[in-house]
N, C-alpha and C positions, 0 to 999 in steps of 0.2 A: 394028724387028722384035722381038717378045717373046722373052724367053729361053726356050729349049726346056726342058721339064721333065727332071729327073733320071730315071734308070731306075726309081726307086721311085715316081715320079709326083709328087714334091714339087719345088716351085721352090726355087732357091737362096736361102737366107735371108741378109739383110744382116748384117754383123758388128755386134755390140753397140757403141753409142756409148760413148766414154770418159767416162762421167758419174761425177762424184764425189757420193756419197750425201749427204755433209755439205753440199755446195753446193746440192743439190736441196732438202734440208730447210730450208736457210736461205732460199732463194727462196720457198718456201711460207710460212714464218714471216713474211717481209717482206710478201708479197702479202696475207696474211690480216690482219696487224696494220695495214697501211697506213703503216708507219713502220719505218725502219732502226733507230732507237734503241729502239723497243718490241720489235722482234725480237731485238736484242742482249741486252736484259734477259731475255727469255724463254729464250734459248739460253745465257745466262750467258757471253757472250763480249763483246769490245769492239765498238763500232760500226764502226771501220775493218776489223775482221775480217769483219763481215757484208758490208760494201761490197765487200771484196776477193773474197769467195766468189761474190757475185752477178755481179760483173764477169767472173770466170773462167768461170762457167757460160754467160754470154752469149757470150763468146769461143768457147767450145767449140761452142755451137749456131749461131754465126754470125748472131745476131739480137738485137734489143733486147726484153727481157722486161718491163721496168718503166719507166713514165713518171714522172719525178720533178717535182713541183711544190713550191711553197713551203709548201703546207699538207699535202699528202698524197702518198703513193706509190700509183700505180695500175698495173694490168697493161695491157700493150699487147694487141693481138689475139692475137699469138703467145704472150704471157705468160698470157693467160686460158686458152688451149688447153692449155698446159703445166701450169697450175695444176690444171685438172680431172683430167688424166691422172695427174699426180704424186700427187695426193691418193688417187686410186684405187689406184695402185701401192703407195704407202706404207702404206695401210690393209692391203692384202694382205700386204705384207712384215712389218708389225708383228704381224699375226695368226699368220703362220708362226713368227716368232721367239718369240712368246708361247707357242705350242704346244710348241716345242722346250724352252723354259724350264720349262713345266709338266711335260713328260715327264721332264726331268732332275730336277725336284723330287720327282716321284713315285718315280723310280728311287732317289733318295737315301733314300726312306722305305720301300723294299721290300728285304727281306733274303731271299735264297734259301739254304736250308741243306740240303745232301745228308747223309742219315744212313742207316746200315745198318739193316736191318729191325727188329732187336731194339730198338735205341735209338729208331728212329722210332715204333715202336708202343707202347713201354712207358715210355720216359723223357721224350721230347720233348713230347707233348701237354700235360701239366700245366705244364711250363716255359713253353711258348708261351702258355698261357692266363693265367698270372700276369704274364708280360711284357706281353701285350696289354692287361691291365687297367691297368698302369702307363703304358704308352705306346700309347694307342689309335690314334694316327695312323700307326704303323709296321706294315706288313703283313709277316708272317713266312710264307714259303712253304716248307713242309717237303717235301723230295723223298725219298721212300722208295726207296732204291737198293741193289743189291748192291755189294759192296766195290769192285770194279774200276770199276763205273759211277759210283760216288760220286767216285772220284779223277778220272775222266775229266770229270765235271761241273765240278770246280774248274779243271781244265786248260783247258777250253774257255770258261770264264766263265759257264756255265749256273748255277752255284752260287757264292755269295760265299765259302763255306768248307764243309768237311765235318766231321761229327762221327762218329768211328769209332776203332777200334783199328788203328793203323798197324802192319802186320805186320812190316815191316823198315825200317831206316833208308834214306832215299832223299834225296839232295841236292836233288831237285826240290821237296821239300815241307818246310814248317816244321811241327813237331808240338808242341803245347802240351798236356801231360797234364792231365786234370781229375780223374779218379777211377780207382782200381783195384778190381777185383772178382775174387775167386778163383772158379775153375771147380770144379764138383762133379760127381761121377758120379750120374746119376739113373736108377733102374731101376723097373720096374713092381712093385706090391706083392707079386705072387706069384712074382717072380723069385728064383732061388737066392741072388743077392747081397743081396737085401733084408734078410736076417738078419745081414749083416756090417756093423757100424758103420764099419769101416775096412778098406781093402785096399791093396795096393801096385800098382805099374805093371804087374806080370805079368798082372793081370786082363785087360788089353787084348790079351793073346796068345790067350787061350782064349774070349773073348766078342766077338762081332761088334758093332761100334759104328755108330750113326747120328749124323750131325752136320749142321749147317747149313753152307752153303758158306763162310761167313766164318770158320769154325773150322778150316779146312784147315791153317793154319800151326801150330795147337796139336797137331794130329795128327802133323804132321811132327816136332814137338819130341818127342812121345812115342815115335815110331818111331825117332828117333835114339838116345834113351835105351835103348830095348829092343835096338837094334842093337849098342850098346856092350857088351851082355851076351850077344850071340850069339842074340838072340831076334827074332821078327818080329811086327809088328802084324797082328792079324786083319783080314780084309777090312772096309773102311769104306764105308758107304752114305751118299751125300750127298743131302740133300733141300733143297727151295727155301725153306721158311719154317717158322716155329715151329708154326703150326697143323698142318701136315702131320707135323712131327716128333712132336708130342704124340699125334696120332692113331696113328702107327706104334708109339709107345711103349705106348699102351693096347692095341694089338693083339698085343703081346708079340714084336715083330719085332726087338728088340735093346735095347741100353742106349745112353745118350747122355751128353753133357757139356753143362752149362748154367751160366751165371753164377749164383752163389748167390742173388742178389736176384731173379732170374727163377724159379729153382727153388722159391722159397718163396712164390710167388704164383700166382693163376689156376689154370688146368687142370693145370699142372705140379706144383702143391702136393699133388695127390692121390697122387703117386708118392713113392718113398723116396730120400732123399739119402744117399749113401755117400761118406765122405771117402777121398781117395787120398793115400797117403804116398809120400815119396821122389821127388816131382816138383813143380816150380814150376808151378802151374796158374793163376797170376794173369794177367789181361789188363787193360791200361790203355787207356781210351778218352780222347779229347781232341779239341781243335780242330786241324784240318789245313787249311793254306793253302799256296798255291804260294809257294816261296821268294821273298822280296822283295816280296810282295804288300802293298799298303796299303789296308786295308778302308775303305769309306766310313763316314760318321758313324753311320748306322743299324746297319750291320754291326758296327762297333766297339762300339756300345752293347750289342748283343745278346750279343757275345762276353763282355763284362764281366759281363753278367747271368748267363751260364752259369758263369763263374768264381765269382761270388758264390754261386750256387745249389749248385754241387757241392762247394764248399769248406766249406759250412755244416755 
């Protein structure tokens, strides 16, 4: 009586045979070469090892696979059937393994870097272009992300490492500084502060400031300094990106803080830079990895290129 089907409509599958892959490959080599000694040379093993593998395979299957004569080794009827199926199976298996190896090779040649918007837009494109000229086989994927998302990307393995200013020490991350840039106050040309070459921190009490999300920690630092003097920071407006910030600056909606290198280029250059005394406005960006992380060859190569670039 046939076995009744399972509730899902499938019949019960037989358990896999306890086949040894090396024994199966050895059988194929002997059958195709027609010789135990030739198969041994092909497989770089001894002839007794080849004989032993074939015998164990025959024992496992409970049948004779090869007919041995004084001149040549030939397959039996069962051996011929196994040879055909084994070749088919081994070809498929080799293709799968080769696919895995190719994927691993490509992964080793791909580097995903998470960078905060300013660095992603203004610093990284030229660096990636120069690196790609030197190492054309390595693909650099630049992930433009907000600060928290960039850290999450290295936590989850989406990015190999991040390039940003780590706002606070955190034992989960290893931070390698690359370069520091001081922050400057930037105001529209017609603003009252545009005529002042230098101001002190009290300017942030009376003038509303606009910042990009990633500069919140700097605002907290300014607020703490003002608080120690019994003063309070004026309301701060947070915007999403540099383009929006510059547009709001041009509309006269407030003053802002930018890294000096950015304030001196592009659209921001049309505005006035004012120096701020009495407060450390430097921010240091660098390579951030999860603690104990061991980057792959390509990632390590790109990290070294960043070190060489920003130390020059």
